[in-house]
C-alpha positions as a printed NumPy array, in Angstrom:
array([[ -97.483,  -19.291,   29.877],
       [ -95.469,  -21.659,   27.43 ],
       [ -96.021,  -24.704,   29.612],
       [ -99.532,  -24.476,   28.895],
       [ -99.011,  -23.433,   25.131],
       [ -97.337,  -26.321,   24.635],
       [-100.051,  -28.947,   25.947],
       [-102.888,  -26.816,   24.104],
       [-100.813,  -27.438,   21.148],
       [-100.07 ,  -31.403,   21.646],
       [-103.717,  -31.842,   22.268],
       [-104.857,  -30.394,   19.3  ],
       [-102.345,  -32.024,   17.409],
       [-103.421,  -35.887,   18.833],
       [-106.526,  -35.535,   17.648],
       [-107.482,  -32.599,   15.896],
       [-109.403,  -29.118,   16.601],
       [-112.807,  -30.971,   17.071],
       [-114.694,  -34.296,   15.693],
       [-114.337,  -37.804,   16.185],
       [-110.954,  -39.155,   15.262],
       [-111.089,  -41.929,   13.299],
       [-107.857,  -44.32 ,   13.342],
       [-107.518,  -47.644,   11.426],
       [-105.55 ,  -50.076,   13.617],
       [-102.941,  -51.805,   12.145],
       [-104.415,  -49.703,    8.755],
       [-107.736,  -52.277,    7.943],
       [-106.334,  -55.183,   10.127],
       [-110.199,  -56.899,    9.46 ],
       [-110.182,  -56.503,    5.697],
       [-106.197,  -56.601,    4.282],
       [-103.194,  -58.07 ,    5.925],
       [-102.181,  -55.923,    9.218],
       [ -99.437,  -53.07 ,    9.385],
       [ -99.066,  -53.706,    4.995],
       [ -98.823,  -50.996,    2.55 ],
       [-102.34 ,  -52.113,    1.174],
       [-104.218,  -52.358,    4.604],
       [-102.925,  -48.377,    4.944],
       [-103.854,  -47.87 ,    1.233],
       [-107.509,  -49.759,    1.884],
       [-107.49 ,  -47.399,    4.949],
       [-106.563,  -44.47 ,    3.334],
       [-109.698,  -45.163,    0.788],
       [-112.064,  -45.724,    3.191],
       [-110.926,  -42.224,    4.649],
       [-109.64 ,  -42.398,    8.251],
       [-108.399,  -39.58 ,   10.502],
       [-105.435,  -41.683,   12.166],
       [-103.37 ,  -44.371,   10.543],
       [-102.253,  -46.52 ,   13.658],
       [ -99.306,  -48.461,   13.3  ],
       [ -96.851,  -50.665,   15.18 ],
       [ -93.047,  -50.363,   14.428],
       [ -89.736,  -52.314,   15.32 ],
       [ -86.452,  -51.963,   14.583],
       [ -84.305,  -54.078,   12.923],
       [ -80.69 ,  -54.795,   13.655],
       [ -79.252,  -52.076,   10.646],
       [ -81.338,  -49.865,   12.259],
       [ -84.306,  -49.893,    9.96 ],
       [ -87.662,  -48.573,   11.271],
       [ -90.259,  -50.944,   10.21 ],
       [ -94.056,  -51.492,   10.945],
       [ -94.581,  -54.467,   12.313],
       [ -96.391,  -55.732,   15.32 ],
       [ -94.777,  -57.772,   16.983],
       [ -90.971,  -57.962,   18.041],
       [ -90.741,  -61.537,   16.784],
       [ -92.104,  -62.564,   13.349],
       [ -95.782,  -64.607,   13.855],
       [ -95.897,  -67.815,   12.504],
       [ -99.448,  -66.801,   12.283],
       [ -99.014,  -64.872,    9.642],
       [ -95.722,  -65.392,    8.274],
       [ -93.894,  -67.339,    5.671],
       [ -90.707,  -68.409,    4.681],
       [ -88.504,  -67.497,    1.511],
       [ -89.613,  -71.641,    0.205],
       [ -93.671,  -70.614,    0.456],
       [ -94.317,  -72.076,    3.697],
       [ -95.165,  -71.478,    7.293],
       [ -92.596,  -70.976,    9.737],
       [ -92.594,  -72.61 ,   12.363],
       [ -90.478,  -70.774,   15.147],
       [ -91.564,  -68.04 ,   17.006],
       [ -88.359,  -66.467,   18.395],
       [ -87.246,  -64.682,   15.637],
       [ -86.543,  -61.805,   17.029],
       [ -86.933,  -58.716,   13.583],
       [ -84.366,  -56.709,   16.076],
       [ -82.034,  -59.644,   15.13 ],
       [ -82.759,  -59.455,   11.273],
       [ -80.972,  -57.2  ,    8.758],
       [ -83.842,  -55.083,    6.976],
       [ -82.556,  -57.039,    3.519],
       [ -82.95 ,  -60.433,    5.372],
       [ -86.441,  -59.04 ,    6.667],
       [ -87.637,  -58.96 ,    3.553],
       [ -87.186,  -62.718,    2.282],
       [ -90.748,  -63.313,    4.548],
       [ -94.347,  -62.924,    2.845],
       [ -96.975,  -62.397,    5.172],
       [ -99.736,  -61.365,    3.461],
       [-101.781,  -63.763,    4.04 ],
       [-103.271,  -65.66 ,    7.369],
       [-102.065,  -69.336,    8.013],
       [-105.04 ,  -71.186,    7.879],
       [-106.835,  -73.148,   10.969],
       [-105.929,  -70.788,   13.531],
       [-107.322,  -68.488,   15.559],
       [-106.33 ,  -65.47 ,   13.98 ],
       [-107.671,  -67.061,   10.981],
       [-110.967,  -67.59 ,   12.881],
       [-110.74 ,  -64.575,   14.548],
       [-110.503,  -62.167,   10.917],
       [-111.788,  -65.04 ,    8.83 ],
       [-113.222,  -61.679,    5.862],
       [-109.668,  -60.815,    6.116],
       [-108.446,  -60.657,    1.677],
       [-104.865,  -62.02 ,    1.468],
       [-102.839,  -59.966,   -0.732],
       [ -99.58 ,  -62.465,   -1.568],
       [ -96.009,  -61.25 ,   -1.609],
       [ -96.804,  -58.469,    0.652],
       [ -93.655,  -57.831,    3.089],
       [ -93.178,  -55.965,    6.366],
       [ -92.762,  -52.316,    4.821],
       [ -90.661,  -49.274,    5.989],
       [ -91.844,  -46.827,    8.027],
       [ -91.295,  -44.672,    5.745],
       [ -93.079,  -45.78 ,    3.515],
       [ -95.839,  -45.765,    4.663],
       [ -95.547,  -41.808,    5.376],
       [ -94.633,  -41.559,    1.711],
       [ -97.765,  -43.877,    0.574],
       [-100.147,  -40.849,    2.124],
       [ -97.614,  -38.761,    0.172],
       [ -98.694,  -40.665,   -2.958],
       [-102.62 ,  -40.659,   -1.818],
       [-101.671,  -37.09 ,   -1.819],
       [-103.596,  -36.886,    1.839],
       [-101.809,  -33.883,    3.721],
       [-103.837,  -34.391,    6.899],
       [-103.948,  -38.117,    7.94 ],
       [-102.008,  -39.034,   11.359],
       [ -99.923,  -41.473,   12.279],
       [-100.134,  -42.709,   15.868],
       [ -96.997,  -44.904,   15.762],
       [ -96.985,  -47.545,   18.766],
       [ -93.189,  -48.795,   20.015],
       [ -93.549,  -52.173,   19.923],
       [ -90.963,  -52.638,   23.717],
       [ -91.47 ,  -54.887,   26.641],
       [ -89.596,  -54.08 ,   29.732],
       [ -90.278,  -57.807,   30.387],
       [ -88.28 ,  -59.037,   26.896],
       [ -85.074,  -56.784,   26.835],
       [ -83.16 ,  -59.016,   24.373],
       [ -85.649,  -59.044,   21.188],
       [ -85.497,  -55.088,   20.964],
       [ -83.54 ,  -52.065,   21.298],
       [ -83.454,  -50.458,   24.441],
       [ -85.893,  -47.458,   24.797],
       [ -83.504,  -44.47 ,   24.066],
       [ -82.215,  -46.439,   20.815],
       [ -85.759,  -47.313,   19.985],
       [ -87.244,  -43.255,   20.919],
       [ -84.404,  -41.609,   19.26 ],
       [ -84.323,  -43.577,   16.496],
       [ -88.289,  -43.036,   15.631],
       [ -88.149,  -39.267,   16.812],
       [ -85.057,  -39.186,   14.005],
       [ -86.685,  -39.966,   11.117],
       [ -90.151,  -38.398,   12.253],
       [ -88.399,  -35.209,   11.921],
       [ -86.467,  -36.207,    9.08 ],
       [ -90.194,  -36.51 ,    7.77 ],
       [ -90.614,  -33.346,    9.041],
       [ -94.163,  -34.651,   10.544],
       [ -93.827,  -33.706,   14.219],
       [ -97.169,  -31.858,   13.796],
       [ -98.871,  -35.189,   12.382],
       [ -97.577,  -38.258,   14.54 ],
       [ -98.226,  -39.396,   18.064],
       [ -95.978,  -41.482,   19.835],
       [ -97.681,  -44.463,   21.717],
       [ -96.595,  -47.818,   24.006],
       [ -97.493,  -49.597,   26.214],
       [ -93.977,  -48.573,   27.603],
       [ -94.036,  -45.726,   28.976],
       [ -90.538,  -45.517,   29.026],
       [ -89.993,  -44.415,   25.651],
       [ -93.006,  -41.883,   26.288],
       [ -90.909,  -40.561,   28.86 ],
       [ -87.999,  -40.145,   26.495],
       [ -89.918,  -38.569,   23.502],
       [ -91.322,  -36.311,   26.092],
       [ -88.005,  -34.999,   27.239],
       [ -86.358,  -35.09 ,   24.264],
       [ -88.692,  -33.799,   21.772],
       [ -91.255,  -32.134,   22.876],
       [ -93.398,  -31.203,   19.938],
       [ -94.337,  -34.516,   19.084],
       [ -97.93 ,  -35.393,   20.949],
       [ -97.305,  -38.852,   23.436],
       [-100.412,  -41.861,   24.011],
       [-100.48 ,  -43.598,   27.051],
       [-101.727,  -46.813,   25.959],
       [-103.462,  -49.176,   29.079],
       [-104.891,  -52.755,   29.391],
       [-105.903,  -54.183,   32.349],
       [-107.05 ,  -57.585,   30.618],
       [-106.267,  -60.963,   31.689],
       [-104.105,  -61.128,   28.294],
       [-102.697,  -58.07 ,   28.779],
       [-102.229,  -55.618,   31.628],
       [ -99.385,  -53.184,   31.817],
       [-101.111,  -51.189,   34.793],
       [-100.733,  -53.523,   37.47 ],
       [-103.062,  -52.309,   39.663],
       [-102.3  ,  -55.137,   42.176],
       [ -99.306,  -55.008,   42.197],
       [ -96.96 ,  -51.599,   44.164],
       [ -95.274,  -51.049,   40.917],
       [ -95.252,  -51.722,   37.454],
       [ -92.004,  -52.234,   34.975],
       [ -94.196,  -51.066,   32.173],
       [ -94.965,  -47.612,   33.688],
       [ -92.033,  -45.705,   34.084],
       [ -92.166,  -45.271,   37.665],
       [ -95.763,  -43.955,   37.782],
       [ -97.562,  -46.608,   39.965],
       [-101.419,  -46.111,   40.222],
       [-101.393,  -46.358,   43.7  ],
       [ -99.673,  -43.56 ,   43.7  ],
       [-102.333,  -41.545,   42.281],
       [-105.484,  -42.384,   44.005],
       [-106.459,  -46.199,   41.766],
       [-107.314,  -43.793,   38.692],
       [-105.212,  -44.544,   35.191],
       [-106.278,  -40.755,   34.022],
       [-104.629,  -38.941,   37.16 ],
       [-101.529,  -41.763,   36.428],
       [-100.84 ,  -40.99 ,   32.644],
       [-101.877,  -37.473,   33.967],
       [ -98.874,  -37.168,   36.418],
       [ -96.586,  -39.034,   33.531],
       [ -96.955,  -35.984,   31.258],
       [ -99.52 ,  -37.176,   28.732],
       [-102.092,  -35.321,   27.44 ],
       [-103.642,  -38.745,   25.062],
       [-104.807,  -42.272,   27.629],
       [-105.366,  -44.569,   25.538],
       [-107.509,  -47.301,   27.071],
       [-109.01 ,  -50.783,   26.145],
       [-112.101,  -50.066,   25.457],
       [-113.575,  -53.241,   27.725],
       [-111.67 ,  -51.078,   30.812],
       [-113.192,  -48.065,   30.093],
       [-115.762,  -46.324,   32.235],
       [-118.163,  -42.937,   31.881],
       [-116.715,  -41.627,   35.129],
       [-113.099,  -42.713,   34.064],
       [-113.591,  -40.752,   30.63 ],
       [-115.406,  -38.074,   32.738],
       [-112.144,  -37.587,   35.142],
       [-110.111,  -37.841,   31.953],
       [-111.667,  -35.17 ,   30.284],
       [-111.723,  -33.002,   33.296],
       [-107.694,  -33.366,   33.556],
       [-107.915,  -32.145,   30.08 ],
       [-107.105,  -35.333,   28.938],
       [-108.509,  -36.896,   25.213],
       [-109.521,  -40.073,   25.152],
       [-109.111,  -42.766,   22.656],
       [-110.483,  -46.61 ,   22.89 ],
       [-108.803,  -49.103,   21.133],
       [-110.1  ,  -51.807,   19.272],
       [-113.316,  -51.237,   19.109],
       [-114.638,  -53.844,   16.162],
       [-118.595,  -54.621,   17.112],
       [-121.502,  -52.051,   16.207],
       [-122.463,  -52.029,   19.161],
       [-119.327,  -51.063,   21.025],
       [-118.624,  -48.488,   18.46 ],
       [-121.757,  -46.788,   18.967],
       [-121.411,  -46.686,   22.61 ],
       [-118.147,  -45.198,   22.805],
       [-118.941,  -42.399,   20.284],
       [-122.359,  -41.583,   22.747],
       [-120.462,  -41.885,   25.617],
       [-118.051,  -38.821,   24.051],
       [-114.758,  -40.603,   23.661],
       [-112.3  ,  -38.466,   21.172],
       [-111.448,  -41.101,   18.454],
       [-111.296,  -44.767,   17.977],
       [-109.246,  -47.509,   16.556],
       [-110.763,  -50.097,   14.309],
       [-110.297,  -53.47 ,   12.92 ],
       [-112.81 ,  -52.214,   10.611],
       [-112.666,  -48.167,    9.645],
       [-115.181,  -49.244,    6.612],
       [-117.601,  -49.913,    9.405],
       [-116.61 ,  -47.054,   12.03 ],
       [-117.051,  -44.34 ,    9.408],
       [-120.903,  -45.757,    8.833],
       [-121.404,  -45.369,   11.906],
       [-119.273,  -42.129,   12.729],
       [-121.917,  -40.924,    9.601],
       [-124.9  ,  -42.307,   11.153],
       [-124.157,  -40.408,   14.327],
       [-123.677,  -36.968,   12.1  ],
       [-119.926,  -36.338,   12.902],
       [-117.939,  -34.946,   10.356],
       [-115.315,  -37.284,    8.092],
       [-112.315,  -36.723,    6.638],
       [-111.274,  -37.04 ,    2.856],
       [-111.322,  -40.461,    1.306],
       [-108.265,  -40.649,   -0.53 ],
       [-107.664,  -43.468,   -2.648],
       [-104.139,  -44.563,   -3.565],
       [-102.154,  -47.607,   -5.13 ],
       [ -99.528,  -49.424,   -2.561]])
């Protein structure tokens, strides 16, 4: 009975009692520089259920918000103001103080990233923030209901670039507990090893199992006999079903790439008691399709677009809470 009650509580924590979970991807990447305080402030001002973000661990143990394990030359300028040219500067090799010398408030012109997000407004001087600063931003906004969907950026194929799964997961657990945010945080990852650690050591914090079966990212490895990403739970042992694999791993929430998701998989996941959060959905037609299919949440680079379309479908909307970053 206790396991049933805990599972039910985690499902509630992961997405709320009812309604669509509107998640701002990396804050509001389509509008402002990703994973920066201005982007999270914009998402709060628009009104989202959840701030989705990525984390890394510095050399001195500070949890920071970054999608990449290394500084990204497409969005990073050095102390002299010039674009960095190296792609191998691991955040884990830098101290918090050293990291603050880099500006991530603008996209490098003439890159594929710049073409993809041509409407993103630059915020020169923006720095990679501490995760604790994002929590504080929501408090200053007076928003005591917004959730935080926190990804551990770690790869079993590049262990030299990050802390170990144990060190990474435990650092995150300590911070979430210190902030008293266990009931408002979900920890997500493509590397399911970190999720297994969270489930064992902090079962009150909900986990989210990310999956992708795309040419540019595939952590499921369905054509192989195993995957280094899925903590020993391989799809071939569960009838070729990703939802069943997630369920076997102890997951309560499955977050697939929206292009991988089918209505049949969504139905199967719901029958297994899983919530389904689709990522990253930006086009109007895709957002509407996901809503109409009945997903439990959507992660989008354009939370304004997501909110508008959710309103058009008559769905309940989270409060808008403007704040100065």
